[in-house]
C-alpha positions as CSV (number, residue, x, y, z in Angstrom):
1,M,-9.7,-26.8,-21.6
2,G,-6.9,-24.6,-21.1
3,K,-5.4,-23.2,-17.9
4,L,-5.0,-19.7,-16.7
5,Y,-1.5,-19.0,-15.4
6,L,-1.1,-15.9,-12.7
7,I,2.8,-15.5,-13.1
8,P,4.9,-13.1,-10.8
9,T,7.5,-11.0,-12.8
10,P,10.7,-9.2,-11.3
11,V,10.0,-6.0,-9.3
12,G,13.4,-5.0,-10.0
13,N,16.4,-7.3,-10.7
14,M,15.7,-9.5,-13.8
15,E,17.0,-12.3,-11.9
16,D,14.2,-12.5,-9.3
17,I,12.1,-14.9,-11.7
18,T,11.7,-18.8,-11.1
19,L,12.8,-21.6,-13.5
20,R,9.1,-22.6,-13.4
21,A,8.1,-19.0,-14.3
22,L,10.4,-18.8,-17.2
23,R,9.3,-22.3,-18.4
24,L,5.6,-21.4,-18.5
25,L,6.1,-18.2,-20.3
26,K,7.9,-20.1,-23.1
27,E,5.2,-23.0,-23.0
28,V,1.8,-20.9,-23.3
29,D,0.0,-19.9,-26.0
30,L,-0.4,-16.5,-24.9
31,I,0.7,-13.8,-22.6
32,L,-1.7,-11.2,-21.1
33,A,0.5,-8.3,-20.3
34,E,-0.3,-5.0,-18.3
35,D,2.1,-3.2,-20.5
36,T,3.4,-5.2,-23.5
37,R,6.6,-2.9,-23.9
38,T,7.5,-3.6,-20.5
39,T,6.8,-7.4,-20.5
40,A,8.7,-7.4,-24.0
41,K,11.9,-6.2,-22.4
42,L,11.7,-9.4,-20.0
43,L,10.8,-11.5,-22.8
44,K,13.6,-10.6,-24.8
45,H,16.1,-10.6,-22.3
46,Y,15.4,-14.8,-21.6
47,E,14.8,-15.0,-25.5
48,I,11.0,-15.9,-25.2
49,T,9.1,-15.3,-28.2
50,T,5.4,-16.2,-26.8
51,P,2.7,-13.5,-28.7
52,L,1.8,-10.7,-26.3
53,L,-1.7,-9.2,-25.9
54,S,-2.3,-6.2,-23.5
55,H,-4.5,-6.7,-20.7
56,H,-4.8,-3.7,-18.3
57,K,-7.3,-1.9,-16.0
58,Y,-8.7,0.1,-19.1
59,N,-9.6,-2.9,-21.3
60,E,-10.0,-5.9,-18.8
61,H,-13.8,-5.5,-18.6
62,Q,-14.0,-5.8,-22.4
63,Q,-11.8,-8.5,-22.6
64,V,-12.5,-11.0,-19.9
65,E,-15.3,-12.9,-21.9
66,R,-12.9,-13.1,-25.1
67,I,-10.1,-14.6,-22.9
68,A,-12.1,-17.2,-21.3
69,E,-13.6,-18.4,-24.6
70,R,-9.8,-19.0,-25.7
71,L,-9.1,-20.7,-22.3
72,I,-12.4,-23.0,-22.8
73,R,-11.3,-23.9,-26.5
74,G,-8.0,-25.2,-25.1
75,E,-5.4,-22.4,-25.0
76,N,-3.1,-22.4,-22.0
77,I,-2.6,-18.5,-21.1
78,A,-0.3,-16.6,-18.9
79,L,-1.4,-13.1,-17.2
80,V,1.8,-11.0,-16.0
81,S,1.7,-7.3,-14.4
82,D,4.5,-4.9,-15.1
83,A,6.3,-6.0,-12.0
84,G,5.4,-8.2,-9.0
85,T,2.3,-10.9,-8.7
86,P,-1.1,-10.2,-10.8
87,G,-3.9,-9.1,-8.7
88,I,-1.8,-7.2,-6.1
89,S,-2.7,-3.7,-7.0
90,D,-2.7,-4.7,-10.6
91,P,-5.0,-6.4,-12.9
92,G,-5.8,-9.9,-12.2
93,F,-8.9,-10.4,-10.1
94,L,-11.3,-9.8,-12.8
95,L,-9.9,-12.3,-15.0
96,T,-9.3,-14.7,-12.3
97,R,-13.1,-14.6,-10.9
98,T,-14.5,-15.1,-14.3
99,C,-12.4,-18.4,-14.8
100,V,-13.5,-19.6,-11.3
101,E,-17.3,-18.9,-12.3
102,K,-16.6,-20.6,-15.5
103,G,-15.0,-23.6,-14.4
104,I,-11.7,-22.7,-15.9
105,T,-8.5,-23.9,-13.9
106,T,-6.4,-21.1,-12.6
107,E,-2.9,-21.5,-11.0
108,C,-0.9,-18.9,-9.3
109,L,3.0,-19.4,-9.1
110,P,4.8,-18.1,-6.0
111,G,7.2,-15.3,-6.6
112,A,8.1,-11.6,-6.4
113,T,6.0,-9.3,-5.0
114,A,7.1,-5.7,-3.4
115,F,5.5,-5.4,-0.2
116,V,6.8,-8.8,1.4
117,P,10.4,-7.9,1.4
118,A,9.7,-4.0,2.3
119,L,7.8,-5.8,5.5
120,V,10.3,-8.3,6.4
121,N,13.2,-5.9,6.0
122,S,11.3,-2.8,7.9
123,G,12.2,-4.4,11.2
124,F,8.4,-4.0,12.5
125,P,6.5,-7.2,13.2
126,C,5.4,-9.3,10.3
127,D,3.6,-12.2,11.8
128,R,0.4,-10.2,11.7
129,F,-0.2,-7.3,8.9
130,C,-2.4,-5.5,6.8
131,F,-2.0,-4.6,3.4
132,E,-4.0,-1.6,2.0
133,G,-2.4,-1.1,-1.3
134,F,-2.9,2.5,-2.5
135,L,-4.8,5.0,-0.6
136,P,-7.8,6.6,-2.4
137,Q,-6.3,9.8,-4.0
138,K,-8.9,12.5,-3.1
139,K,-12.4,11.0,-2.0
140,G,-12.3,8.7,1.0
141,R,-8.6,9.2,1.8
142,Q,-9.0,10.6,5.1
143,K,-11.9,8.4,5.9
144,K,-9.5,5.1,5.2
145,L,-6.8,6.5,7.4
146,N,-9.5,7.3,10.0
147,A,-10.7,3.8,10.1
148,L,-7.0,2.6,10.2
149,A,-5.7,4.7,13.2
150,E,-6.4,2.2,15.4
151,E,-5.1,-0.9,14.0
152,K,-2.7,-2.8,16.0
153,R,-1.2,-4.9,13.0
154,T,1.7,-3.5,11.0
155,L,0.3,-1.4,8.0
156,I,1.4,-1.8,4.5
157,F,0.8,0.8,1.7
158,Y,1.7,1.3,-1.8
159,E,2.6,5.0,-2.7
160,S,3.4,7.3,-5.5
161,P,6.7,9.5,-4.9
162,F,4.4,12.4,-5.7
163,R,2.2,11.8,-2.9
164,L,4.6,10.3,-0.3
165,V,5.0,13.4,1.8
166,K,1.3,14.4,1.8
167,S,0.6,10.8,2.9
168,L,3.2,10.8,5.6
169,E,1.7,14.2,7.0
170,Q,-1.6,13.0,7.0
171,M,-0.7,9.9,8.7
172,A,1.3,12.1,11.3
173,Q,-1.7,14.0,11.8
174,T,-4.3,11.0,11.9
175,F,-2.0,8.5,13.7
176,G,0.3,10.7,15.9
177,P,3.5,12.2,14.7
178,G,5.5,9.8,16.9
179,R,4.1,6.6,15.1
180,Y,7.1,4.8,13.9
181,A,7.2,3.9,9.6
182,C,9.9,2.6,7.2
183,V,9.9,3.9,3.5
184,A,10.9,1.2,1.2
185,R,12.3,2.7,-2.1
186,E,13.1,0.8,-5.3
187,I,13.0,-2.8,-4.0
188,S,15.6,-5.1,-5.8
189,K,17.1,-2.4,-8.0
190,V,20.3,-0.8,-7.9
191,F,19.4,2.3,-5.6
192,E,17.3,0.3,-3.1
193,E,17.0,2.2,0.1
194,F,15.3,1.7,3.3
195,R,14.5,4.6,5.6
196,R,13.1,4.4,9.1
197,G,12.0,6.9,11.7
198,T,8.8,8.6,12.8
199,L,6.0,9.8,10.6
200,E,6.9,13.4,11.5
201,E,10.5,12.7,10.7
202,L,10.1,11.2,7.5
203,A,7.6,13.6,6.2
204,L,10.1,16.4,7.2
205,Y,13.3,14.5,5.5
206,Y,11.2,13.9,1.9
207,S,9.9,17.1,1.9
208,Q,13.6,18.4,1.9
209,Q,15.2,15.7,0.0
210,G,12.7,14.9,-2.5
211,I,12.1,11.1,-3.6
212,K,11.8,9.1,-6.7
213,G,11.1,5.5,-7.6
214,E,8.6,2.9,-6.4
215,I,7.6,2.9,-3.0
216,V,6.5,0.7,-0.2
217,L,5.2,2.4,3.1
218,I,5.4,0.3,6.3
219,V,3.6,1.8,9.2
220,A,3.9,0.2,12.8
221,G,0.8,-0.5,14.3
222,Q,-1.0,1.4,17.2
223,G,0.5,0.8,20.5
224,Y,4.0,-0.6,18.8
225,N,6.6,0.0,21.1
226,A,10.1,-1.1,19.8
227,D,11.8,-1.3,23.4
228,E,9.1,-3.5,24.6
229,E,9.1,-5.8,21.2
230,I,13.2,-6.4,22.0
231,Q,12.2,-7.2,25.7
232,I,9.7,-9.5,25.1
233,E,11.8,-11.3,22.4
234,V,14.6,-11.5,24.8
235,E,12.5,-12.9,27.6
236,E,11.2,-15.7,25.4
237,D,14.6,-16.6,24.2
């Protein structure tokens, strides 16, 4: 029986991939890719010639059984997303669950994911946090925000540049305009940027300046006070 490898790929800089990931991408019989065109660029950069097969949210339900059969026959298969770790706001869960149910060994390599560097570099507490991924685009969006309004852990969201201002405005209305947040843009890329401020300040800034690129939005939990956090750290030291 073969093994399914869940392999993180760079979120920006091509060098943000492990030696083990590169070795396995060369050794496996097949690579399942969210977008074969995107993954082909990575493989070409590292001179990897392993066959590619498209595997994304629109076809994964039809493919999982066939892929499981190939694994059972002894093929080793890698699953990658366009960027980051498979399964984190990307395809991966369904195939992994199917393999687990059928007794097929799965292995997830440690590696790149956008929200971890965004969280750590935001300046907000990262000992406890709540990852929410993408908010619902329409139905259930406000309900989700209402449910998170009293969450004391640092909140993490993925967001589209086309919806960022709307999200900041809705959060300012629901969480309070003075709640602190950080917009992390283009993690590990040439134009990486971190902008911090209140939800109200960030909404105003981006409504005037516009924004492009991949975005991680970090929002402080309810009751967060930067001055109190600093004071506590000083006292503990």
